[in-house]
Structure formats: structure tokens, C-alpha cells
DRENNUZA-136450 format. One record per residue (C-alpha): residue number from 1; y, x negated, z negated. Coordinates in nm, 4 decimals, decimal comma. Layout:
<fises>
{nulo NUM py Y px X pz Z} $
...
</fises>
This chain:
<fises>
{nulo 1 py 9,2735 px -11,5977 pz -12,7525} $
{nulo 2 py 9,3509 px -11,8245 pz -12,4582} $
{nulo 3 py 9,0530 px -11,8995 pz -12,2330} $
{nulo 4 py 9,0274 px -12,2203 pz -12,0303} $
{nulo 5 py 8,7549 px -12,3368 pz -11,7940} $
{nulo 6 py 8,6859 px -12,6273 pz -11,5631} $
{nulo 7 py 8,5245 px -12,4076 pz -11,2967} $
{nulo 8 py 8,8505 px -12,3543 pz -11,1074} $
{nulo 9 py 8,8773 px -12,7306 pz -11,0438} $
{nulo 10 py 8,6926 px -12,9519 pz -10,8009} $
{nulo 11 py 8,3953 px -13,1341 pz -10,9614} $
{nulo 12 py 8,5751 px -13,4698 pz -10,9625} $
{nulo 13 py 8,8782 px -13,3251 pz -11,1437} $
{nulo 14 py 8,6939 px -13,1450 pz -11,4218} $
{nulo 15 py 8,6217 px -13,4162 pz -11,6758} $
{nulo 16 py 8,9727 px -13,5629 pz -11,6669} $
{nulo 17 py 9,1236 px -13,2176 pz -11,7097} $
{nulo 18 py 8,8961 px -13,1455 pz -12,0082} $
{nulo 19 py 8,9923 px -13,4773 pz -12,1691} $
{nulo 20 py 9,3634 px -13,4005 pz -12,1338} $
{nulo 21 py 9,3234 px -13,0402 pz -12,2489} $
{nulo 22 py 9,1437 px -13,1332 pz -12,5711} $
{nulo 23 py 9,3977 px -13,4081 pz -12,6400} $
{nulo 24 py 9,6816 px -13,1543 pz -12,6257} $
{nulo 25 py 9,5104 px -12,8636 pz -12,8084} $
{nulo 26 py 9,3136 px -13,0703 pz -13,0646} $
{nulo 27 py 9,3733 px -13,4451 pz -13,1074} $
{nulo 28 py 9,3602 px -13,7404 pz -12,8638} $
{nulo 29 py 9,0193 px -13,9093 pz -12,8406} $
{nulo 30 py 8,8399 px -14,1373 pz -12,5975} $
{nulo 31 py 8,5671 px -13,9391 pz -12,4194} $
{nulo 32 py 8,2596 px -14,0115 pz -12,2150} $
{nulo 33 py 7,9810 px -13,8085 pz -12,0553} $
{nulo 34 py 7,6873 px -13,8654 pz -11,8253} $
{nulo 35 py 7,7951 px -13,5378 pz -11,6626} $
{nulo 36 py 8,1494 px -13,6551 pz -11,5911} $
{nulo 37 py 8,0954 px -13,6226 pz -11,2147} $
{nulo 38 py 8,0644 px -13,2439 pz -11,2489} $
{nulo 39 py 8,1672 px -13,1375 pz -11,5991} $
{nulo 40 py 8,1285 px -12,7610 pz -11,6462} $
{nulo 41 py 8,2915 px -12,6530 pz -11,9699} $
{nulo 42 py 8,4889 px -12,3669 pz -12,1226} $
{nulo 43 py 8,7168 px -12,3358 pz -12,4237} $
{nulo 44 py 8,8695 px -12,0372 pz -12,5979} $
{nulo 45 py 9,1515 px -12,1183 pz -12,8390} $
{nulo 46 py 9,2860 px -11,8824 pz -13,1053} $
{nulo 47 py 9,6082 px -11,9904 pz -13,2737} $
{nulo 48 py 9,6683 px -11,8470 pz -13,6198} $
{nulo 49 py 9,9773 px -12,0418 pz -13,7178} $
{nulo 50 py 9,8698 px -12,3503 pz -13,9128} $
{nulo 51 py 9,5054 px -12,2746 pz -13,8408} $
{nulo 52 py 9,3428 px -12,2966 pz -13,4980} $
{nulo 53 py 8,9937 px -12,1828 pz -13,3947} $
{nulo 54 py 8,8417 px -12,3351 pz -13,0800} $
{nulo 55 py 8,5196 px -12,2056 pz -12,9241} $
{nulo 56 py 8,3843 px -12,4624 pz -12,6774} $
{nulo 57 py 8,0809 px -12,4950 pz -12,4519} $
{nulo 58 py 8,0072 px -12,8126 pz -12,2595} $
{nulo 59 py 7,7258 px -13,0507 pz -12,1512} $
{nulo 60 py 7,6682 px -13,3952 pz -12,3026} $
{nulo 61 py 7,9760 px -13,5584 pz -12,4535} $
{nulo 62 py 8,0815 px -13,8568 pz -12,6645} $
{nulo 63 py 8,4145 px -13,8812 pz -12,8486} $
{nulo 64 py 8,5811 px -14,1674 pz -13,0340} $
{nulo 65 py 8,8959 px -14,1567 pz -13,2427} $
{nulo 66 py 9,0204 px -14,5168 pz -13,2472} $
{nulo 67 py 9,2728 px -14,6861 pz -13,4781} $
{nulo 68 py 9,5036 px -14,7240 pz -13,1801} $
{nulo 69 py 9,4984 px -14,3507 pz -13,1089} $
{nulo 70 py 9,5640 px -14,2803 pz -13,4764} $
{nulo 71 py 9,8659 px -14,5119 pz -13,4801} $
{nulo 72 py 9,9978 px -14,3413 pz -13,1700} $
{nulo 73 py 9,9552 px -13,9864 pz -13,3032} $
{nulo 74 py 9,8191 px -13,8552 pz -13,6313} $
{nulo 75 py 9,8967 px -13,4930 pz -13,7204} $
{nulo 76 py 9,7034 px -13,5231 pz -14,0480} $
{nulo 77 py 9,4472 px -13,2594 pz -13,9538} $
{nulo 78 py 9,1247 px -13,1615 pz -14,1238} $
{nulo 79 py 8,8557 px -13,0467 pz -13,8818} $
{nulo 80 py 8,5513 px -12,8347 pz -13,9492} $
{nulo 81 py 8,2763 px -12,8308 pz -13,6857} $
{nulo 82 py 8,0113 px -12,5588 pz -13,6661} $
{nulo 83 py 7,7250 px -12,6216 pz -13,4242} $
{nulo 84 py 7,6014 px -12,2988 pz -13,2654} $
{nulo 85 py 7,3700 px -12,4544 pz -13,0054} $
{nulo 86 py 7,2620 px -12,8040 pz -12,9148} $
{nulo 87 py 7,2538 px -13,1178 pz -13,1273} $
{nulo 88 py 7,5437 px -13,3251 pz -13,2541} $
{nulo 89 py 7,6063 px -13,6482 pz -13,4407} $
{nulo 90 py 7,9122 px -13,7590 pz -13,6400} $
{nulo 91 py 8,0146 px -14,0851 pz -13,8084} $
{nulo 92 py 8,3147 px -14,1480 pz -14,0330} $
{nulo 93 py 8,3734 px -14,3594 pz -14,3469} $
{nulo 94 py 8,0357 px -14,5327 pz -14,2976} $
{nulo 95 py 7,8672 px -14,1941 pz -14,3240} $
{nulo 96 py 7,6437 px -14,0761 pz -14,0406} $
{nulo 97 py 7,4941 px -13,7328 pz -13,9934} $
{nulo 98 py 7,2919 px -13,5356 pz -13,7419} $
{nulo 99 py 7,3728 px -13,1673 pz -13,6934} $
{nulo 100 py 7,1710 px -12,8840 pz -13,5479} $
{nulo 101 py 7,2328 px -12,5165 pz -13,4923} $
{nulo 102 py 7,3980 px -12,3595 pz -13,7974} $
{nulo 103 py 7,5144 px -12,6878 pz -13,9510} $
{nulo 104 py 7,8737 px -12,7616 pz -14,0487} $
{nulo 105 py 8,0600 px -13,0878 pz -14,1004} $
{nulo 106 py 8,4180 px -13,1823 pz -14,1851} $
{nulo 107 py 8,6145 px -13,4878 pz -14,0788} $
{nulo 108 py 8,9695 px -13,6190 pz -14,0749} $
{nulo 109 py 9,2019 px -13,6997 pz -13,7855} $
{nulo 110 py 9,3590 px -13,9789 pz -13,9918} $
{nulo 111 py 9,0578 px -14,2127 pz -13,9881} $
{nulo 112 py 8,8432 px -14,3404 pz -13,7008} $
{nulo 113 py 8,5328 px -14,1391 pz -13,6155} $
{nulo 114 py 8,2616 px -14,1223 pz -13,3520} $
{nulo 115 py 8,0782 px -13,8160 pz -13,2321} $
{nulo 116 py 7,8265 px -13,7138 pz -12,9720} $
{nulo 117 py 7,6744 px -13,3876 pz -12,8571} $
{nulo 118 py 7,3938 px -13,2882 pz -12,6253} $
{nulo 119 py 7,2142 px -12,9670 pz -12,5287} $
{nulo 120 py 6,8746 px -12,8645 pz -12,6529} $
{nulo 121 py 6,6891 px -12,7140 pz -12,3595} $
{nulo 122 py 6,8847 px -12,5610 pz -12,0718} $
{nulo 123 py 7,1698 px -12,4029 pz -12,2710} $
{nulo 124 py 7,4910 px -12,6039 pz -12,3064} $
{nulo 125 py 7,6317 px -12,7225 pz -12,6360} $
{nulo 126 py 7,8371 px -12,4579 pz -12,8140} $
{nulo 127 py 8,0662 px -12,5710 pz -13,0926} $
{nulo 128 py 8,3253 px -12,3926 pz -13,3046} $
{nulo 129 py 8,6110 px -12,6057 pz -13,4342} $
{nulo 130 py 8,8474 px -12,5067 pz -13,7116} $
{nulo 131 py 9,1410 px -12,7370 pz -13,7644} $
{nulo 132 py 9,4436 px -12,7249 pz -13,9893} $
{nulo 133 py 9,6820 px -12,9605 pz -14,1714} $
{nulo 134 py 9,5280 px -13,1228 pz -14,4766} $
{nulo 135 py 9,8370 px -13,0105 pz -14,6697} $
{nulo 136 py 9,7360 px -12,6455 pz -14,6121} $
{nulo 137 py 9,4354 px -12,6961 pz -14,8428} $
{nulo 138 py 9,4750 px -12,6653 pz -15,2208} $
{nulo 139 py 9,4639 px -13,0010 pz -15,4059} $
{nulo 140 py 9,1058 px -12,9454 pz -15,5264} $
{nulo 141 py 8,9836 px -12,9343 pz -15,1639} $
{nulo 142 py 9,1953 px -13,2112 pz -15,0104} $
{nulo 143 py 8,9454 px -13,4856 pz -15,0850} $
{nulo 144 py 8,7854 px -13,4291 pz -14,7478} $
{nulo 145 py 8,7110 px -13,8003 pz -14,7120} $
{nulo 146 py 8,4464 px -13,7716 pz -14,9860} $
{nulo 147 py 8,2406 px -13,5260 pz -14,7827} $
{nulo 148 py 8,3366 px -13,6341 pz -14,4295} $
{nulo 149 py 8,0533 px -13,6680 pz -14,1778} $
{nulo 150 py 7,7926 px -13,5209 pz -14,4110} $
{nulo 151 py 7,5706 px -13,2323 pz -14,3091} $
{nulo 152 py 7,6638 px -12,9023 pz -14,4727} $
{nulo 153 py 7,3831 px -12,6495 pz -14,4140} $
{nulo 154 py 7,5243 px -12,3127 pz -14,3139} $
{nulo 155 py 7,2493 px -12,1119 pz -14,4770} $
{nulo 156 py 7,3823 px -12,0701 pz -14,8282} $
{nulo 157 py 7,6790 px -12,0744 pz -15,0621} $
{nulo 158 py 8,0332 px -12,0660 pz -14,9357} $
{nulo 159 py 7,9239 px -12,2534 pz -14,6215} $
{nulo 160 py 7,7228 px -11,9472 pz -14,5151} $
{nulo 161 py 8,0240 px -11,7187 pz -14,5638} $
{nulo 162 py 8,2462 px -11,9594 pz -14,3708} $
{nulo 163 py 7,9969 px -11,9892 pz -14,0836} $
{nulo 164 py 7,9525 px -11,6111 pz -14,0621} $
{nulo 165 py 8,3228 px -11,5361 pz -14,0760} $
{nulo 166 py 8,4192 px -11,8088 pz -13,8287} $
{nulo 167 py 8,1508 px -11,6953 pz -13,5839} $
{nulo 168 py 8,2616 px -11,3324 pz -13,6134} $
{nulo 169 py 8,6234 px -11,4247 pz -13,5386} $
{nulo 170 py 8,5206 px -11,6388 pz -13,2399} $
{nulo 171 py 8,2884 px -11,3706 pz -13,0993} $
{nulo 172 py 8,5283 px -11,0789 pz -13,1517} $
{nulo 173 py 8,8861 px -11,1994 pz -13,0943} $
{nulo 174 py 8,9744 px -10,8598 pz -12,9418} $
{nulo 175 py 8,9338 px -10,7016 pz -13,2853} $
{nulo 176 py 9,2370 px -10,8871 pz -13,4195} $
{nulo 177 py 9,6029 px -10,8639 pz -13,3260} $
{nulo 178 py 9,9042 px -11,0874 pz -13,3943} $
{nulo 179 py 9,9641 px -10,8978 pz -13,7189} $
{nulo 180 py 9,6255 px -11,0221 pz -13,8458} $
{nulo 181 py 9,6956 px -11,3939 pz -13,7942} $
{nulo 182 py 9,8270 px -11,4629 pz -14,1461} $
{nulo 183 py 9,5366 px -11,2835 pz -14,3146} $
{nulo 184 py 9,2764 px -11,4551 pz -14,0959} $
{nulo 185 py 9,4392 px -11,7909 pz -14,1620} $
{nulo 186 py 9,4390 px -11,7340 pz -14,5393} $
{nulo 187 py 9,0747 px -11,6241 pz -14,5386} $
{nulo 188 py 8,9604 px -11,9249 pz -14,3345} $
{nulo 189 py 9,1535 px -12,1667 pz -14,5561} $
{nulo 190 py 9,0033 px -12,0068 pz -14,8683} $
{nulo 191 py 8,6482 px -12,0282 pz -14,7338} $
{nulo 192 py 8,6918 px -12,3863 pz -14,6126} $
{nulo 193 py 8,8466 px -12,4836 pz -14,9468} $
{nulo 194 py 8,5556 px -12,3337 pz -15,1383} $
{nulo 195 py 8,3017 px -12,4954 pz -14,9065} $
{nulo 196 py 8,4560 px -12,8380 pz -14,9658} $
{nulo 197 py 8,5104 px -12,7785 pz -15,3374} $
{nulo 198 py 8,1509 px -12,6619 pz -15,3789} $
{nulo 199 py 8,0314 px -12,9889 pz -15,2266} $
{nulo 200 py 8,2633 px -13,1794 pz -15,4614} $
{nulo 201 py 8,1858 px -12,9577 pz -15,7630} $
{nulo 202 py 8,5558 px -12,8776 pz -15,8039} $
{nulo 203 py 8,5528 px -12,5008 pz -15,7419} $
{nulo 204 py 8,6922 px -12,4355 pz -16,0900} $
{nulo 205 py 9,0056 px -12,6325 pz -15,9994} $
{nulo 206 py 9,0947 px -12,4060 pz -15,7065} $
{nulo 207 py 9,3875 px -12,1642 pz -15,7520} $
{nulo 208 py 9,2863 px -11,8331 pz -15,9160} $
{nulo 209 py 9,4045 px -11,6271 pz -15,6174} $
{nulo 210 py 9,1870 px -11,8343 pz -15,3837} $
{nulo 211 py 8,8823 px -11,7912 pz -15,6075} $
{nulo 212 py 8,9470 px -11,4173 pz -15,6250} $
{nulo 213 py 8,9693 px -11,3743 pz -15,2467} $
{nulo 214 py 8,6499 px -11,5726 pz -15,1997} $
{nulo 215 py 8,4728 px -11,3650 pz -15,4640} $
{nulo 216 py 8,5743 px -11,0476 pz -15,2810} $
{nulo 217 py 8,4343 px -11,1878 pz -14,9548} $
{nulo 218 py 8,1084 px -11,2821 pz -15,1275} $
{nulo 219 py 8,0766 px -10,9358 pz -15,2781} $
{nulo 220 py 8,1469 px -10,7646 pz -14,9461} $
{nulo 221 py 7,8938 px -10,9846 pz -14,7646} $
{nulo 222 py 7,6349 px -10,8966 pz -15,0302} $
{nulo 223 py 7,7062 px -10,5257 pz -14,9921} $
{nulo 224 py 7,6674 px -10,5400 pz -14,6128} $
{nulo 225 py 7,3263 px -10,7068 pz -14,6513} $
{nulo 226 py 7,2042 px -10,4380 pz -14,8939} $
{nulo 227 py 7,3547 px -10,1192 pz -14,7517} $
{nulo 228 py 7,0099 px -9,9753 pz -14,6809} $
{nulo 229 py 6,9060 px -9,9955 pz -15,0471} $
{nulo 230 py 6,9391 px -9,6680 pz -15,2440} $
{nulo 231 py 7,0107 px -9,8598 pz -15,5637} $
{nulo 232 py 7,3251 px -10,0249 pz -15,4290} $
{nulo 233 py 7,5715 px -9,9115 pz -15,6955} $
{nulo 234 py 7,8812 px -10,0774 pz -15,8446} $
{nulo 235 py 7,6710 px -10,1701 pz -16,1491} $
{nulo 236 py 7,4086 px -10,3394 pz -15,9307} $
{nulo 237 py 7,6713 px -10,5240 pz -15,7253} $
{nulo 238 py 7,8481 px -10,6475 pz -16,0389} $
{nulo 239 py 7,5213 px -10,7649 pz -16,1962} $
{nulo 240 py 7,4283 px -10,9591 pz -15,8811} $
{nulo 241 py 7,7546 px -11,1537 pz -15,9095} $
{nulo 242 py 7,7421 px -11,2031 pz -16,2878} $
{nulo 243 py 8,0604 px -11,0071 pz -16,3556} $
{nulo 244 py 8,1216 px -10,6825 pz -16,5404} $
{nulo 245 py 8,1472 px -10,3548 pz -16,3521} $
{nulo 246 py 8,5006 px -10,3212 pz -16,4832} $
{nulo 247 py 8,5920 px -10,6619 pz -16,3363} $
{nulo 248 py 8,4394 px -10,5569 pz -16,0041} $
{nulo 249 py 8,6530 px -10,2423 pz -15,9954} $
{nulo 250 py 8,9671 px -10,4416 pz -16,0792} $
{nulo 251 py 8,8850 px -10,6922 pz -15,8031} $
{nulo 252 py 8,8718 px -10,4168 pz -15,5397} $
{nulo 253 py 9,1739 px -10,2339 pz -15,6817} $
{nulo 254 py 9,3900 px -10,5442 pz -15,6491} $
{nulo 255 py 9,3153 px -10,5355 pz -15,2746} $
{nulo 256 py 9,3845 px -10,1625 pz -15,2395} $
{nulo 257 py 9,0170 px -10,0617 pz -15,2366} $
{nulo 258 py 8,7619 px -9,8857 pz -15,4527} $
{nulo 259 py 8,4030 px -10,0059 pz -15,4737} $
{nulo 260 py 8,2307 px -9,6724 pz -15,4133} $
{nulo 261 py 8,4501 px -9,5697 pz -15,1204} $
{nulo 262 py 8,4153 px -9,9108 pz -14,9558} $
{nulo 263 py 8,0358 px -9,8949 pz -14,9811} $
{nulo 264 py 8,0400 px -9,5386 pz -14,8447} $
{nulo 265 py 8,2648 px -9,6379 pz -14,5529} $
{nulo 266 py 8,0368 px -9,9276 pz -14,4602} $
{nulo 267 py 7,7330 px -9,6992 pz -14,4676} $
{nulo 268 py 7,9091 px -9,4374 pz -14,2561} $
{nulo 269 py 7,9997 px -9,7019 pz -13,9996} $
{nulo 270 py 7,6351 px -9,8124 pz -13,9747} $
{nulo 271 py 7,5330 px -9,4486 pz -13,9268} $
{nulo 272 py 7,7983 px -9,4042 pz -13,6579} $
{nulo 273 py 7,6688 px -9,7071 pz -13,4668} $
{nulo 274 py 7,3106 px -9,5824 pz -13,4860} $
{nulo 275 py 7,4073 px -9,2338 pz -13,3691} $
{nulo 276 py 7,5750 px -9,3803 pz -13,0614} $
{nulo 277 py 7,2833 px -9,6146 pz -12,9829} $
{nulo 278 py 7,0595 px -9,4757 pz -12,7038} $
{nulo 279 py 6,7681 px -9,6851 pz -12,8259} $
{nulo 280 py 6,7642 px -9,4676 pz -13,1391} $
{nulo 281 py 6,7889 px -9,1355 pz -12,9537} $
{nulo 282 py 6,4484 px -9,0206 pz -13,0792} $
{nulo 283 py 6,5311 px -9,0891 pz -13,4441} $
{nulo 284 py 6,6371 px -8,7745 pz -13,6334} $
{nulo 285 py 6,9872 px -8,7695 pz -13,7744} $
{nulo 286 py 6,8620 px -8,7147 pz -14,1283} $
{nulo 287 py 6,6413 px -9,0250 pz -14,0972} $
{nulo 288 py 6,9361 px -9,2367 pz -13,9832} $
{nulo 289 py 7,1438 px -9,1061 pz -14,2728} $
{nulo 290 py 6,8697 px -9,1660 pz -14,5285} $
{nulo 291 py 6,8159 px -9,5160 pz -14,3946} $
{nulo 292 py 7,1761 px -9,6029 pz -14,4778} $
{nulo 293 py 7,1903 px -9,4485 pz -14,8232} $
{nulo 294 py 7,2625 px -9,0771 pz -14,7595} $
{nulo 295 py 6,9500 px -8,8919 pz -14,8838} $
{nulo 296 py 7,1141 px -8,5441 pz -14,8748} $
{nulo 297 py 7,1845 px -8,4222 pz -14,5184} $
{nulo 298 py 7,4614 px -8,1869 pz -14,6297} $
{nulo 299 py 7,6484 px -8,4617 pz -14,8144} $
{nulo 300 py 7,6142 px -8,6889 pz -14,5128} $
{nulo 301 py 7,7445 px -8,4271 pz -14,2687} $
{nulo 302 py 8,0519 px -8,3620 pz -14,4832} $
{nulo 303 py 8,1238 px -8,7316 pz -14,5307} $
{nulo 304 py 8,0750 px -8,8082 pz -14,1603} $
{nulo 305 py 8,2995 px -8,5218 pz -14,0489} $
{nulo 306 py 8,5676 px -8,6353 pz -14,2936} $
{nulo 307 py 8,5558 px -8,9918 pz -14,1604} $
{nulo 308 py 8,5243 px -8,9297 pz -13,7847} $
{nulo 309 py 8,6444 px -8,5725 pz -13,7297} $
{nulo 310 py 8,3113 px -8,4473 pz -13,5891} $
{nulo 311 py 7,9752 px -8,3522 pz -13,7374} $
{nulo 312 py 7,7117 px -8,6182 pz -13,6667} $
{nulo 313 py 7,5158 px -8,4120 pz -13,4120} $
{nulo 314 py 7,8234 px -8,3426 pz -13,2019} $
{nulo 315 py 7,9322 px -8,7072 pz -13,2284} $
{nulo 316 py 7,5922 px -8,8193 pz -13,1008} $
{nulo 317 py 7,5984 px -8,5764 pz -12,8066} $
{nulo 318 py 7,9548 px -8,6706 pz -12,7159} $
{nulo 319 py 7,8702 px -9,0413 pz -12,7253} $
{nulo 320 py 7,5875 px -8,9830 pz -12,4781} $
{nulo 321 py 7,8013 px -8,7633 pz -12,2496} $
{nulo 322 py 8,0846 px -9,0149 pz -12,2386} $
{nulo 323 py 7,8401 px -9,2860 pz -12,1394} $
{nulo 324 py 7,7011 px -9,0772 pz -11,8518} $
{nulo 325 py 7,3463 px -9,0472 pz -11,7203} $
{nulo 326 py 7,2704 px -9,4058 pz -11,8181} $
{nulo 327 py 7,2380 px -9,3056 pz -12,1838} $
{nulo 328 py 7,0925 px -8,9622 pz -12,1085} $
{nulo 329 py 6,7976 px -9,1249 pz -11,9331} $
{nulo 330 py 6,7395 px -9,3500 pz -12,2341} $
{nulo 331 py 6,7505 px -9,0494 pz -12,4644} $
{nulo 332 py 6,4905 px -8,8483 pz -12,2731} $
{nulo 333 py 6,2614 px -9,1408 pz -12,2029} $
{nulo 334 py 6,2739 px -9,2835 pz -12,5546} $
{nulo 335 py 6,2992 px -9,6337 pz -12,4068} $
{nulo 336 py 6,5960 px -9,8700 pz -12,4130} $
{nulo 337 py 6,7751 px -9,8691 pz -12,0780} $
{nulo 338 py 6,7822 px -10,1650 pz -11,8446} $
{nulo 339 py 7,0995 px -10,3745 pz -11,8655} $
{nulo 340 py 7,3892 px -10,2652 pz -11,6476} $
{nulo 341 py 7,5822 px -10,5064 pz -11,4356} $
{nulo 342 py 7,9368 px -10,5573 pz -11,5621} $
{nulo 343 py 8,2138 px -10,5124 pz -11,3073} $
</fises>
């Protein structure tokens, strides 16, 4: 992910540089800001082939995509905006919407639009932008104009999955390498397609492979939310998604997975994180294991050793030793340590 910032420029150069940078990495727009005299902003851009993810923070800003700019250059992009902090407004096709934290909206580069953004409190605006060619979407999701500049709440349905996945990618770019670009791109296109199609009530018209991938993502998100529940079984997962247990097994098998082993691996990973967390140093290992669905200590020890090569007690001690006295103090005091300065 490429990172760009205005802080290396003189205050009078910053706004012009930001305008030119967004024109080259996104699309040309006319911009304005009451902070143009000293515009502090950052952008991180992740290119995934056809799909691009941009993570931007900035102060107040207005943007206009004019007919003249469209005639000069129109790549035929679809844009999805996710507001993480601040307030935003968007107008296109005589539709106007206000957006707050957690809201999504789509719009097209091929038609004029107006947008504005401003902070709420002292924190700057933070916005995630996903953009891709309209042609990359399946036909059932290409009617973006019908939902352009309408508020899509990010709290439910496919919009929630899209918001969560997009935020995870933006916050953790180091977890993905060049070999992951195609898979990330496919997943983002699928989730965006389903978000649009759900708004248009055309989900059934999406390609079967796209519906299957989105179902797998929904199932996996459900499992992660319910890992602590003892009754999380393949039967329970299938019932929650109104499919048969046999269909659930086939869904995972087609992606090289099994339901039970995937659930177990997710639970083991949560246990591993808790064992390495100094704030949980006073919590017994068996309590951590039971909290993530391993009621029998012996079964948990064997499973943990098989996954990580060490028994849980030794893994916990080694995690503390590798982190030095900082974590040892937290362990003996039972209190979370004070933050360390990063060098």
C-alpha cells in the first residue's frame, strides 16, 4: 500500500498537491476547502488490479465532478464511499444524501456529482474509497445509477459485510501480499455487487459463483461472532442461514475447507491471542479455553500443540519472555501496562 501525505510540503503547496494527487489516483474533480491555506491530509492507496482501495484522512473538503471534466476524461468507474469519521454529503441524479460514520454510498464517474465532507469534533474526516470499472460488476449490479447518492447503512445485510471487509483490508494491508490481490479483488467485487443488488432486489440475478462466495463470507462472519457459544455446531450454523447441513459442508468443501476444522481453527486463534495478551495474565488457561469453546483442558492442550507446536502454558510464558519486562510487569501486577512509545 502506497502512503502519501501533505506534511512534507510547505503549507501553501499542500492543497494543490492533494488536488493533483487525487485527480491522478482517482478521477479529476474541482476541489475547495476552507483549510486550503494549510491542508493536512494523508492517503494510503492499495492497487488490486481493476480494484483500488484508498484510505484518506483530511479536513473540510468540497468536490465537484463537472460535465466538462467528464468530457475530458471518463474511465467509467463505480465508486463506493465508506465514512469512518466525520460527516459527508453527496448529490447525483437529483438524489441527495447525508452520511455519518458507518454509512456507505455509491456513485458514478460518468455523471456529474457534488460532495462535501467535514470533521465531527477534533478528529479529521476519514473516508475509505473503493473504485473499479463498472464493467467489472455483473449485469445485475451495474444499475448503479438507480442507487447513486443514497445512504446505505453499514449495520446490516451485505453492506455490513462489505464495510467490515473493506475496513479490515484498509487497516491491515501488511497481512496481504501481491499473490492475494486477485482474491481480494474478487471478494470486494462480490460484496459490492451483492450490496447493490440487495438495494435493487436483484440478488437472485447474480451469477451463482458470486452468490456462493458471498454466502461463504456471511457464514464465516456469523461463525466469528458466535465462537464463544458452546452450541456453535455445523447444524446450528446451517439452520441460521436457512440451508441444510449437507449444503453447508459442500459449500466449505468447494473452497478446500471443512466446517468443523474451520470453526476449531478460529477458536484456537482466539485462544492464542488471549494467551499472549498481558491484560489477561491472571486468567487461567482452562478459563480462556472454555470461553472459546474448549470445555475439556486435555482436548484443548492437544489441539493447541498440534496447531502451534507448543502446549498453551509454554506458549504463554514464551510470549511474555519475548516481550521482555514490559509484559512481565503486567502479568504480576494484574493491570494492563501503560502504552509504550513506538520508535
